[in-house]
C-alpha positions as CSV (number, residue, x, y, z in Angstrom):
1,X,-24.5,8.6,19.5
2,X,-25.5,5.9,17.1
3,X,-23.0,4.8,14.4
4,X,-23.4,2.2,11.6
5,X,-20.3,0.5,10.3
6,X,-20.5,-1.3,6.9
7,X,-18.0,-4.1,6.4
8,X,-16.1,-6.3,8.9
9,X,-12.7,-6.4,7.3
10,X,-9.7,-5.0,9.2
11,X,-10.9,-1.4,8.7
12,X,-14.4,-2.1,10.0
13,X,-13.1,-4.0,13.0
14,X,-10.6,-1.3,14.1
15,X,-13.3,1.4,13.6
16,X,-15.6,-0.6,15.9
17,X,-12.9,-1.0,18.5
18,X,-11.9,2.7,18.4
19,X,-15.5,3.9,18.8
20,X,-16.1,1.6,21.8
21,X,-12.9,2.8,23.3
22,X,-13.6,6.5,22.6
23,X,-16.5,6.7,25.0
24,X,-14.2,5.8,27.8
25,X,-11.3,8.0,26.8
26,X,-13.3,11.2,26.1
27,X,-16.0,10.8,28.7
28,X,-18.8,11.2,26.2
29,X,-22.1,9.6,26.0
30,X,-21.8,5.9,25.0
31,X,-21.6,5.0,21.3
32,X,-24.3,2.6,20.1
33,X,-22.5,0.9,17.3
34,X,-23.7,-1.7,14.8
35,X,-21.3,-3.3,12.4
36,X,-23.1,-4.9,9.3
37,X,-21.3,-7.7,7.5
38,X,-22.8,-9.4,4.5
39,X,-20.7,-12.6,4.9
40,X,-20.9,-15.0,7.8
41,X,-17.3,-14.3,9.0
42,X,-15.0,-11.4,9.5
43,X,-12.0,-10.7,7.3
44,X,-13.2,-8.8,4.2
45,X,-10.9,-9.3,1.2
46,X,-8.7,-11.6,3.2
47,X,-11.6,-14.0,3.6
48,X,-13.4,-14.0,0.2
49,X,-10.6,-13.0,-2.2
50,X,-7.8,-15.2,-0.8
51,X,-6.2,-18.1,-2.7
52,X,-3.7,-20.9,-2.3
53,X,-0.4,-20.0,-0.7
54,X,-1.6,-16.5,-0.2
55,X,0.7,-14.3,2.0
56,X,0.5,-10.7,3.0
57,X,2.9,-8.4,1.3
58,X,3.3,-6.2,4.3
59,X,5.2,-7.4,7.4
60,X,3.6,-8.3,10.8
61,X,5.5,-5.3,12.4
62,X,3.7,-2.8,10.2
63,X,0.3,-4.6,9.5
64,X,-0.8,-5.5,13.0
65,X,-2.7,-2.9,15.1
66,X,-0.8,-0.7,17.5
67,X,-2.1,-2.3,20.8
68,X,-2.6,-5.9,19.7
69,X,0.8,-7.3,18.7
70,X,1.8,-10.6,17.1
71,X,3.5,-13.3,19.2
72,X,7.3,-13.4,19.1
73,X,7.4,-16.7,17.2
74,X,5.2,-15.5,14.3
75,X,6.8,-15.4,10.8
76,X,7.5,-11.9,9.5
77,X,4.8,-12.2,6.9
78,X,1.4,-13.7,7.8
79,X,-0.4,-16.2,5.5
80,X,-3.9,-15.1,4.8
81,X,-5.2,-17.9,7.0
82,X,-3.0,-16.7,9.9
83,X,-4.1,-13.1,9.4
84,X,-7.8,-14.2,9.6
85,X,-6.9,-15.9,12.9
86,X,-5.3,-12.7,14.1
87,X,-8.4,-10.7,13.3
88,X,-10.6,-13.2,15.1
89,X,-8.3,-12.9,18.2
90,X,-8.5,-9.1,17.9
91,X,-12.3,-9.2,17.9
92,X,-12.3,-11.5,21.0
93,X,-9.7,-9.4,22.8
94,X,-11.7,-6.2,22.5
95,X,-15.1,-7.8,22.8
96,X,-16.3,-6.8,19.4
97,X,-18.5,-9.8,18.6
98,X,-21.7,-8.6,20.2
99,X,-21.7,-5.6,18.0
100,X,-21.3,-7.4,14.7
101,X,-24.4,-8.5,12.6
102,X,-23.3,-11.3,10.2
103,X,-25.0,-12.3,7.0
104,X,-26.7,-8.9,7.1
105,X,-26.7,-6.8,3.9
106,X,-27.1,-3.0,3.9
107,X,-29.6,-2.3,1.2
108,X,-29.7,1.5,1.4
109,X,-28.8,4.5,3.3
110,X,-30.9,7.7,3.2
111,X,-31.0,11.0,4.9
112,X,-33.1,10.9,8.0
113,X,-35.5,13.1,9.8
114,X,-35.1,12.1,13.5
115,X,-31.4,11.4,13.1
116,X,-28.9,12.1,10.3
117,X,-29.2,8.8,8.5
118,X,-31.5,5.8,8.1
119,X,-29.8,2.5,7.3
120,X,-32.0,-0.2,5.7
121,X,-30.6,-3.7,6.1
122,X,-31.7,-7.3,5.4
123,X,-31.4,-9.8,8.1
124,X,-30.2,-13.4,7.6
125,X,-33.8,-14.5,7.7
126,X,-34.7,-12.1,4.9
127,X,-36.4,-9.5,7.0
128,X,-36.0,-5.8,6.2
129,X,-35.2,-3.4,9.1
130,X,-34.6,0.3,9.3
131,X,-32.2,1.8,11.9
132,X,-31.8,5.5,12.5
133,X,-28.2,6.6,13.3
134,X,-26.1,9.7,13.6
135,X,-23.1,8.7,11.6
136,X,-21.9,6.0,9.2
137,X,-18.4,4.5,8.7
138,X,-18.1,2.9,5.3
139,X,-15.5,0.2,5.5
140,X,-16.4,-2.0,2.6
141,X,-13.1,-1.5,0.9
142,X,-11.9,-0.7,-2.6
143,X,-12.1,-4.3,-3.8
144,X,-15.8,-4.4,-4.7
145,X,-16.5,-5.0,-8.4
146,X,-14.0,-6.9,-10.6
147,X,-12.5,-4.7,-13.2
148,X,-12.5,-6.5,-16.5
149,X,-11.0,-4.7,-19.6
150,X,-12.5,-5.4,-23.0
151,X,-10.4,-7.8,-25.0
152,X,-12.1,-8.6,-28.4
153,X,-12.4,-12.3,-29.1
154,X,-12.1,-13.2,-25.4
155,X,-14.9,-15.7,-25.9
156,X,-12.5,-17.9,-27.9
157,X,-10.5,-18.7,-24.7
158,X,-11.9,-21.9,-23.1
159,X,-11.6,-20.7,-19.5
160,X,-11.8,-17.0,-18.5
161,X,-12.0,-15.8,-14.9
162,X,-11.1,-12.9,-12.7
163,X,-8.6,-13.3,-9.9
164,X,-11.5,-12.9,-7.4
165,X,-12.7,-16.3,-8.6
166,X,-9.4,-18.0,-8.3
167,X,-8.7,-20.3,-5.3
168,X,-6.3,-23.1,-6.1
169,X,-3.7,-24.3,-8.7
170,X,-6.2,-26.9,-9.8
171,X,-8.1,-24.2,-11.7
172,X,-5.1,-23.9,-14.1
173,X,-5.6,-27.5,-15.3
174,X,-2.7,-29.7,-16.5
175,X,-0.4,-28.9,-19.4
176,X,-2.3,-25.7,-20.1
177,X,-1.2,-22.4,-21.4
178,X,-2.1,-19.7,-18.8
179,X,-2.4,-16.0,-19.8
180,X,-2.5,-13.6,-16.8
181,X,-3.5,-10.0,-17.4
182,X,-2.2,-7.6,-14.8
183,X,1.3,-7.2,-13.4
184,X,0.4,-6.1,-9.8
185,X,0.9,-8.2,-6.7
186,X,-2.1,-10.5,-7.5
187,X,-0.8,-11.0,-11.0
188,X,2.6,-11.9,-9.6
189,X,1.1,-14.3,-7.1
190,X,-0.9,-16.1,-9.7
191,X,2.0,-16.3,-12.1
192,X,4.0,-17.9,-9.3
193,X,1.3,-20.5,-8.6
194,X,1.0,-21.2,-12.3
195,X,4.7,-21.6,-13.0
196,X,5.2,-23.9,-10.0
197,X,2.1,-26.0,-11.0
198,X,1.5,-28.5,-13.8
199,X,1.0,-25.8,-16.5
200,X,2.7,-25.9,-19.9
201,X,3.3,-22.2,-20.4
202,X,2.7,-19.0,-18.3
203,X,2.5,-15.6,-19.9
204,X,2.3,-12.4,-17.7
205,X,0.8,-9.4,-19.5
206,X,1.3,-5.7,-18.5
207,X,0.1,-2.4,-19.8
208,X,2.9,0.0,-18.9
209,X,5.4,-1.8,-16.7
210,X,5.7,-2.3,-13.0
211,X,8.4,-1.7,-10.4
212,X,9.5,-4.8,-8.5
213,X,10.5,-4.5,-4.9
214,X,11.5,-7.2,-2.5
215,X,9.6,-7.9,0.8
216,X,12.9,-8.1,2.6
217,X,16.0,-5.9,2.4
218,X,18.6,-8.1,0.8
219,X,21.4,-7.4,-1.6
220,X,22.5,-9.7,-4.4
221,X,23.5,-9.4,-8.0
222,X,22.5,-12.5,-10.0
223,X,19.3,-13.7,-8.2
224,X,17.9,-17.1,-8.6
225,X,15.7,-19.3,-6.5
226,X,16.8,-22.7,-5.3
227,X,14.2,-25.1,-6.7
228,X,14.7,-27.6,-3.9
229,X,13.6,-25.1,-1.2
230,X,10.2,-25.5,0.4
231,X,7.5,-23.1,-0.9
232,X,7.8,-20.9,2.2
233,X,11.5,-20.2,1.5
234,X,11.2,-20.2,-2.3
235,X,9.9,-16.7,-1.9
236,X,12.9,-15.4,-0.1
237,X,16.3,-14.3,-1.2
238,X,19.4,-15.0,0.9
239,X,20.6,-12.0,2.7
240,X,23.8,-10.5,1.4
241,X,27.2,-10.9,2.9
242,X,30.4,-9.0,2.2
243,X,32.8,-11.1,0.1
244,X,30.6,-14.3,0.2
245,X,33.2,-16.2,-1.9
246,X,35.6,-15.7,1.1
247,X,33.3,-15.7,4.1
248,X,30.4,-17.8,2.7
249,X,26.9,-16.9,1.6
250,X,24.2,-16.0,4.1
251,X,21.9,-18.7,5.3
252,X,18.4,-18.8,3.7
253,X,16.7,-18.9,7.2
254,X,18.7,-16.0,8.6
255,X,16.2,-13.3,9.7
256,X,16.2,-10.4,7.4
257,X,14.7,-7.0,7.6
258,X,11.3,-6.5,6.0
259,X,11.6,-3.6,3.6
260,X,8.4,-1.9,4.7
261,X,10.0,-1.1,8.1
262,X,13.5,-0.1,6.9
263,X,12.8,3.6,6.3
264,X,13.7,6.4,8.7
265,X,11.1,8.9,9.8
266,X,13.2,11.7,11.4
267,X,13.6,14.5,8.7
268,X,11.7,12.3,6.3
269,X,8.1,12.6,7.6
270,X,8.6,14.2,11.0
271,X,10.6,17.4,11.8
272,X,10.4,18.4,8.2
273,X,10.5,22.0,7.3
274,X,7.3,23.2,5.6
275,X,9.3,24.4,2.5
276,X,10.8,20.9,2.2
277,X,7.6,19.1,2.9
278,X,5.7,21.0,0.3
279,X,8.4,20.6,-2.4
280,X,9.5,17.5,-4.3
281,X,12.9,17.4,-2.5
282,X,12.3,14.4,-0.3
283,X,10.6,12.5,-3.2
284,X,13.6,13.4,-5.4
285,X,16.1,12.1,-2.8
286,X,14.4,8.7,-2.8
287,X,14.0,8.7,-6.6
288,X,17.4,9.9,-7.7
289,X,19.5,8.5,-4.9
290,X,17.9,5.8,-2.8
291,X,15.9,3.9,-5.4
292,X,18.5,3.6,-8.1
293,X,21.3,2.9,-5.6
294,X,19.2,0.2,-3.8
295,X,18.0,-1.4,-7.0
296,X,21.5,-1.5,-8.5
297,X,23.0,-2.9,-5.3
298,X,20.3,-5.5,-5.1
299,X,20.3,-6.7,-8.7
300,X,22.2,-4.4,-11.2
301,X,19.1,-2.7,-12.6
302,X,18.0,0.9,-11.6
303,X,14.4,0.3,-12.6
304,X,13.5,-2.4,-10.1
305,X,15.3,-5.1,-8.1
306,X,16.8,-7.5,-10.6
307,X,14.3,-6.2,-13.1
308,X,15.4,-6.2,-16.8
309,X,12.0,-6.5,-18.3
310,X,8.6,-4.8,-17.8
311,X,10.3,-1.6,-16.4
312,X,8.4,1.7,-15.9
313,X,9.7,4.5,-18.1
314,X,9.0,8.1,-18.8
315,X,7.0,10.5,-16.8
316,X,5.5,7.7,-14.7
317,X,8.9,6.6,-13.5
318,X,9.2,8.7,-10.3
319,X,8.8,7.5,-6.7
320,X,6.0,10.0,-6.2
321,X,3.9,8.2,-8.8
322,X,4.7,4.6,-8.2
323,X,3.0,1.6,-6.4
324,X,5.7,-0.9,-5.7
325,X,5.0,-4.6,-6.4
326,X,6.2,-6.5,-3.3
327,X,5.1,-9.8,-4.7
328,X,7.8,-9.5,-7.3
329,X,10.3,-11.4,-5.3
330,X,8.3,-14.6,-5.8
331,X,8.6,-14.5,-9.6
332,X,11.6,-12.3,-10.4
333,X,13.9,-15.1,-11.4
334,X,11.3,-16.9,-13.5
335,X,10.5,-13.6,-15.3
336,X,13.9,-11.8,-15.6
337,X,16.2,-14.7,-16.3
338,X,15.9,-14.6,-20.1
339,X,16.5,-10.9,-20.1
340,X,19.3,-10.7,-17.6
341,X,22.6,-9.4,-19.2
342,X,25.1,-12.0,-20.2
343,X,27.9,-9.4,-19.7
344,X,27.9,-6.8,-17.0
345,X,29.2,-3.2,-17.0
346,X,32.5,-2.6,-15.3
347,X,31.1,-1.1,-12.0
348,X,28.6,-3.9,-11.8
349,X,31.4,-6.4,-12.1
350,X,33.2,-4.6,-9.3
351,X,30.1,-4.8,-7.1
352,X,29.7,-8.5,-7.9
353,X,33.2,-9.1,-6.7
354,X,32.5,-7.6,-3.3
355,X,29.0,-8.9,-2.7
356,X,27.2,-11.4,-4.9
357,X,25.1,-14.4,-4.3
358,X,25.0,-17.0,-7.1
359,X,21.9,-19.3,-7.1
360,X,21.1,-21.9,-9.8
361,X,18.8,-20.8,-12.6
362,X,15.1,-21.8,-12.7
363,X,13.9,-24.9,-14.5
364,X,11.1,-22.8,-16.1
365,X,10.4,-19.2,-17.1
366,X,7.4,-16.9,-17.2
367,X,7.0,-15.1,-20.6
368,X,6.2,-11.4,-20.5
369,X,4.0,-9.6,-23.0
370,X,1.9,-6.4,-23.5
371,X,-1.8,-6.7,-23.0
372,X,-3.3,-8.6,-26.0
373,X,-5.0,-6.5,-28.6
374,X,-7.4,-9.3,-29.4
375,X,-8.0,-13.0,-29.6
376,X,-8.4,-14.3,-33.1
377,X,-11.0,-16.9,-34.3
378,X,-8.5,-19.7,-33.8
379,X,-8.0,-18.7,-30.2
380,X,-4.5,-17.2,-30.6
381,X,-3.7,-14.1,-28.6
382,X,-2.2,-11.2,-30.6
383,X,0.0,-8.6,-29.0
384,X,0.9,-5.1,-30.1
385,X,4.4,-4.0,-30.8
386,X,5.2,-1.5,-28.1
387,X,8.9,-1.0,-28.6
388,X,9.8,-3.1,-25.6
389,X,12.0,-6.2,-26.0
390,X,9.3,-8.5,-24.5
391,X,6.8,-7.3,-27.1
392,X,9.2,-8.2,-29.9
393,X,10.0,-11.6,-28.3
394,X,6.4,-12.6,-27.9
395,X,5.9,-12.0,-31.6
396,X,8.0,-15.0,-32.3
397,X,5.7,-17.3,-30.3
398,X,2.2,-18.5,-30.8
399,X,0.3,-18.0,-27.6
400,X,-3.0,-19.9,-27.6
401,X,-4.3,-19.6,-24.0
402,X,-6.4,-22.3,-22.4
403,X,-6.9,-20.2,-19.3
404,X,-7.0,-16.4,-19.1
405,X,-7.1,-14.7,-15.7
406,X,-7.8,-11.0,-15.2
407,X,-5.6,-9.8,-12.4
408,X,-6.8,-6.3,-13.2
409,X,-8.0,-5.2,-9.8
410,X,-11.4,-3.9,-8.8
411,X,-13.7,-0.9,-9.0
412,X,-15.1,0.4,-5.8
413,X,-18.9,0.3,-5.5
414,X,-21.4,1.8,-3.1
415,X,-24.8,0.5,-4.1
416,X,-26.3,1.4,-0.8
417,X,-25.5,5.0,-1.2
418,X,-27.7,7.2,-3.4
419,X,-30.1,4.3,-4.0
420,X,-33.7,5.2,-4.9
421,X,-34.5,5.4,-1.2
422,X,-32.5,8.6,-1.1
423,X,-34.2,10.3,-4.1
424,X,-35.2,13.8,-3.4
425,X,-32.7,14.2,-0.6
426,X,-29.2,15.6,-0.6
427,X,-26.9,13.1,-2.4
428,X,-24.3,11.2,-0.5
429,X,-20.6,11.6,-1.2
430,X,-18.6,8.5,-2.2
431,X,-15.1,7.6,-1.1
432,X,-13.2,9.6,-3.6
433,X,-15.2,12.7,-2.9
434,X,-13.6,12.8,0.6
435,X,-11.5,15.9,0.8
436,X,-10.6,15.9,4.5
437,X,-7.6,13.6,4.9
438,X,-9.3,11.3,2.4
439,X,-11.8,10.2,5.2
440,X,-14.8,12.5,5.0
441,X,-16.2,15.3,2.8
442,X,-15.9,18.7,4.4
443,X,-19.7,19.5,4.0
444,X,-20.8,16.0,5.1
445,X,-18.6,15.1,8.2
446,X,-20.9,12.3,9.6
447,X,-20.1,9.8,6.8
448,X,-16.6,8.5,6.8
449,X,-14.7,6.2,4.5
450,X,-12.2,4.1,6.3
451,X,-9.5,2.2,4.4
452,X,-10.1,3.7,1.0
453,X,-6.4,4.6,0.5
454,X,-3.6,2.7,-1.1
455,X,0.0,3.2,0.1
456,X,2.7,3.2,-2.5
457,X,4.7,1.1,-0.1
458,X,3.1,0.1,3.2
459,X,-0.1,-1.4,4.5
460,X,-3.8,-0.4,4.6
461,X,-4.8,-1.8,8.1
462,X,-2.5,0.5,10.2
463,X,-3.6,3.5,8.2
464,X,-7.2,2.5,8.7
465,X,-6.5,2.5,12.4
466,X,-5.2,6.1,12.3
467,X,-8.2,7.1,10.1
468,X,-10.6,5.5,12.6
469,X,-9.2,7.5,15.5
470,X,-9.4,10.8,13.6
471,X,-13.0,10.0,12.4
472,X,-14.1,9.2,16.0
473,X,-12.6,12.5,17.2
474,X,-14.4,14.3,14.4
475,X,-17.7,12.8,15.4
476,X,-17.4,14.1,19.0
477,X,-15.8,17.4,18.1
478,X,-12.5,16.7,19.8
479,X,-10.0,17.4,17.0
480,X,-7.6,19.9,18.6
481,X,-7.4,22.4,15.7
482,X,-8.9,23.0,12.2
483,X,-7.5,20.6,9.6
484,X,-5.8,22.7,6.9
485,X,-6.4,21.7,3.2
486,X,-2.8,22.7,2.5
487,X,-1.7,19.7,4.5
488,X,-3.5,17.3,2.1
489,X,-0.9,17.3,-0.7
490,X,2.5,16.2,0.7
491,X,1.5,12.6,1.3
492,X,-0.5,12.0,-1.9
493,X,0.8,9.8,-4.7
494,X,0.8,12.0,-7.8
495,X,-1.6,10.7,-10.5
496,X,-3.3,11.8,-13.7
497,X,-6.8,13.1,-13.5
498,X,-8.3,10.0,-15.2
499,X,-6.2,7.5,-13.3
500,X,-8.1,4.4,-12.0
501,X,-6.2,4.5,-8.7
502,X,-6.5,8.1,-7.5
503,X,-6.3,7.3,-3.8
504,X,-2.6,6.6,-3.3
505,X,-0.6,7.9,-0.3
506,X,2.9,7.7,1.0
507,X,2.5,5.6,4.1
508,X,4.8,7.3,6.6
509,X,3.9,10.9,5.7
510,X,0.1,10.1,5.8
511,X,0.3,8.3,9.2
512,X,2.4,11.2,10.7
513,X,0.0,13.8,9.3
514,X,-3.0,12.1,11.0
515,X,-1.0,11.8,14.2
516,X,-0.3,15.6,14.1
517,X,-4.0,16.3,13.4
518,X,-4.8,14.4,16.6
519,X,-1.9,15.8,18.7
520,X,-0.5,12.2,19.0
521,X,3.0,12.8,17.5
522,X,5.6,12.8,20.3
523,X,8.4,15.4,20.2
524,X,12.0,14.5,20.8
525,X,12.0,15.9,24.3
526,X,8.9,14.0,25.2
527,X,10.5,10.8,23.9
528,X,13.6,11.5,26.0
529,X,11.5,11.9,29.1
530,X,9.5,8.7,28.4
531,X,12.7,6.8,27.9
532,X,13.5,7.3,31.5
533,X,10.6,5.2,32.6
534,X,10.6,2.6,29.8
535,X,12.3,-0.8,30.0
536,X,15.5,-0.6,27.8
537,X,14.5,3.1,27.5
538,X,17.8,4.0,25.7
539,X,16.3,2.4,22.6
540,X,13.3,4.6,22.5
541,X,14.9,7.8,21.0
542,X,16.6,5.7,18.4
543,X,13.6,3.8,17.2
544,X,11.6,7.1,17.3
545,X,14.0,8.6,14.9
546,X,15.2,5.7,12.7
547,X,12.2,3.3,13.0
548,X,9.3,3.2,10.6
549,X,6.0,5.1,11.2
550,X,4.6,2.4,13.5
551,X,1.2,3.4,14.9
552,X,2.6,2.4,18.3
553,X,4.8,5.6,18.2
554,X,1.6,7.6,18.2
555,X,0.3,5.9,21.3
556,X,3.1,7.3,23.5
557,X,1.1,10.5,24.1
558,X,-2.1,12.3,23.3
559,X,-5.7,11.3,23.5
560,X,-5.0,7.7,22.4
561,X,-2.1,7.1,24.7
562,X,-1.5,3.5,25.6
563,X,0.7,2.4,28.5
564,X,2.2,-0.5,26.6
565,X,3.5,1.5,23.7
566,X,7.0,2.2,25.0
567,X,7.6,-1.4,25.9
568,X,6.5,-2.6,22.4
569,X,8.8,-0.1,20.7
570,X,11.8,-1.0,22.7
571,X,11.0,-4.7,22.7
572,X,9.2,-6.4,19.8
573,X,9.7,-3.5,17.3
574,X,13.4,-3.1,18.2
575,X,14.0,-6.0,15.9
576,X,13.5,-3.7,13.0
577,X,16.6,-1.8,14.1
578,X,18.7,-4.7,15.4
579,X,18.4,-6.6,12.1
580,X,20.0,-3.7,10.2
581,X,23.4,-5.4,10.4
582,X,26.7,-5.1,8.6
583,X,27.6,-2.9,5.6
584,X,24.1,-2.7,4.3
585,X,22.4,-2.1,7.7
586,X,22.1,1.0,9.8
587,X,24.6,3.1,7.7
588,X,22.6,3.2,4.4
589,X,19.2,2.7,6.0
590,X,19.4,5.1,8.9
591,X,22.6,7.2,9.1
592,X,23.1,8.4,5.5
593,X,19.4,9.3,4.9
594,X,19.2,11.1,8.3
595,X,22.4,13.1,7.6
596,X,21.3,14.1,4.0
597,X,17.7,15.0,4.9
598,X,18.7,16.6,8.2
599,X,21.2,18.8,6.3
600,X,18.5,19.7,3.8
601,X,16.0,20.7,6.5
602,X,18.6,22.6,8.4
603,X,19.4,24.6,5.3
604,X,15.8,25.6,4.9
605,X,15.5,26.5,8.6
606,X,18.3,28.9,8.2
607,X,17.1,30.1,4.8
608,X,13.5,30.8,5.9
609,X,14.8,32.3,9.2
610,X,17.1,34.8,7.4
611,X,14.6,35.9,4.7
612,X,11.8,35.9,7.3
613,X,13.8,38.3,9.5
614,X,14.4,40.6,6.5
615,X,10.7,40.4,5.6
616,X,9.8,41.6,9.1
617,X,12.1,44.5,8.6
618,X,10.4,45.1,5.2
619,X,13.7,44.6,3.5
620,X,12.5,41.6,1.5
621,X,9.3,40.0,0.4
622,X,7.8,37.2,2.5
623,X,8.7,33.7,1.3
624,X,5.9,32.5,-1.0
625,X,4.6,29.0,-0.2
626,X,4.5,26.7,-3.2
627,X,2.9,23.3,-2.8
628,X,4.6,21.5,-5.7
629,X,2.6,18.3,-5.7
630,X,-0.6,20.3,-6.0
631,X,0.8,22.4,-8.8
632,X,1.9,19.3,-10.7
633,X,-1.5,17.7,-10.5
634,X,-3.3,20.9,-11.4
635,X,-1.0,21.2,-14.5
636,X,-1.8,17.6,-15.4
637,X,-5.5,18.4,-15.2
638,X,-5.0,21.5,-17.3
639,X,-3.1,19.5,-20.0
640,X,-5.8,16.9,-20.0
641,X,-8.4,19.5,-20.7
642,X,-6.3,20.9,-23.6
643,X,-6.0,17.4,-25.1
644,X,-9.8,16.9,-24.8
645,X,-10.4,20.2,-26.5
646,X,-8.0,19.3,-29.3
647,X,-9.7,15.9,-29.8
648,X,-13.1,17.6,-30.0
649,X,-11.8,20.2,-32.4
650,X,-10.3,17.5,-34.6
651,X,-13.6,15.7,-34.5
652,X,-15.4,18.8,-35.7
653,X,-12.8,19.3,-38.5
654,X,-13.2,15.7,-39.6
655,X,-16.9,16.2,-39.9
């Protein structure tokens, strides 16, 4: 079978590795794979959209691929340079280089006659070649075309660029006013680089708020950064200690737990009753209990860690609809300091007495504002009054930006699909047409989209690895059972019909669903048996239950079984359990959620068993299945149609 892969970022590399491995695992005819990369190196966005002091927001434990682990002395978070080195080593370890065609641009894809598809590509020398293939894996990523909103008068700003063009602090200039549009992770990173550079003023603009989350699990109340720390540690908060005024504060270099590997999976994503899974009950637990409690313990605000400005409110403020900003920790003190309460409520004062880390205030701050409505002729930015305190505060200042940077993300683009070459033939789907696990379209299963998802809190590369495995099994018809459309909803981030980001997923639930689809998810009894032959095997059941959804868990059994999986889980990844120390360790992160969610699932086991028994005796009606996330999104779509009809009607009346 011939397969073309487009893009040599993490998704393309892991898809290539999986396809080459599949021919050995499944005893099928060899795959002939060509990976086309338009650049001269691998890395994707980490290569051509990186900037000074760039660092991954997901930890090494979660981000690295299941069977190619980081060395023990690696920092918890890779720099972009180090991650590129990791990808190079991955390509060497699995002998991927001979299959990669560098500086080669895919010009078009069309339906074929001899085989399913014809890929037309341009070689480094400028030659045009056609290649017939049976399947295509699109791995070009969601970061294609810079998204640049329209701001009237933008031409009055001396320097305007998109974050994709930004590389170093030197681009800010000296003693300049920098206006950054976009409060996502890139906006936070650029704001940090600006406020720690030679700029005069930094203004961070947002549309409707953000929710700040730390990279590491730490509890403090008044959070400041030590200015004297090196850049590497300026991003970190000290871990919390009980009664620090008596026992001393935690050291800055004490290893803390990355937050993306602190969530349990037992009763959260695995061993979840269908009635619980299809409801909003687990989402609501994290929204009404875990999120506000964690944020309050960490900084006194329920709307984000130490976040007293730019909060998300209203309908959008629900865990099921949020993408957490893990770069917030770099800038939170610079941003929130002017808005932090001068007097604290009683219970917050009690909390501060028991655990509180005082750190000196910053020497500078980052101003916060809504998106500007326009730039006037004199180059001054004007901001709307939105009812937020930051909007009122910015009205008292004259902001005349010298540099304006759009950190507003990207629009996916597939210029090679549905090009004129495919005219007269059946149109190709695009990434967001994929309706089977967000990988391929049900009526076009030989074209897959790998990595076109965004976890609310997690990492794309490990999810791309799981997608690659499922897509490979799909191509050779080895998926154990039909994939039910009803299993598509529980892991999706709820969004409005017209949302720009409509491909959000809950990391753990999505990974576990793909593992179940491939029959790779080990049961409790299987884990117990495996623990008998694994070094330090007593650890295996615990990390299986309380550890995050590491892909390595899904290499313990099934078609992608890897002999080294157990040892990685009880060795390297055991750190994600052993670092959960003290009052804020395993009790709140493992035991309490497991008890609560376990009790919830047990109730529904008994409930469904009782009413199911009565239904068999025809003494009651069968329990009706309600997929609440689906119903919510369908209602949002209906309401949008009503609003559009009202707008059209008003337009007719006005005429």
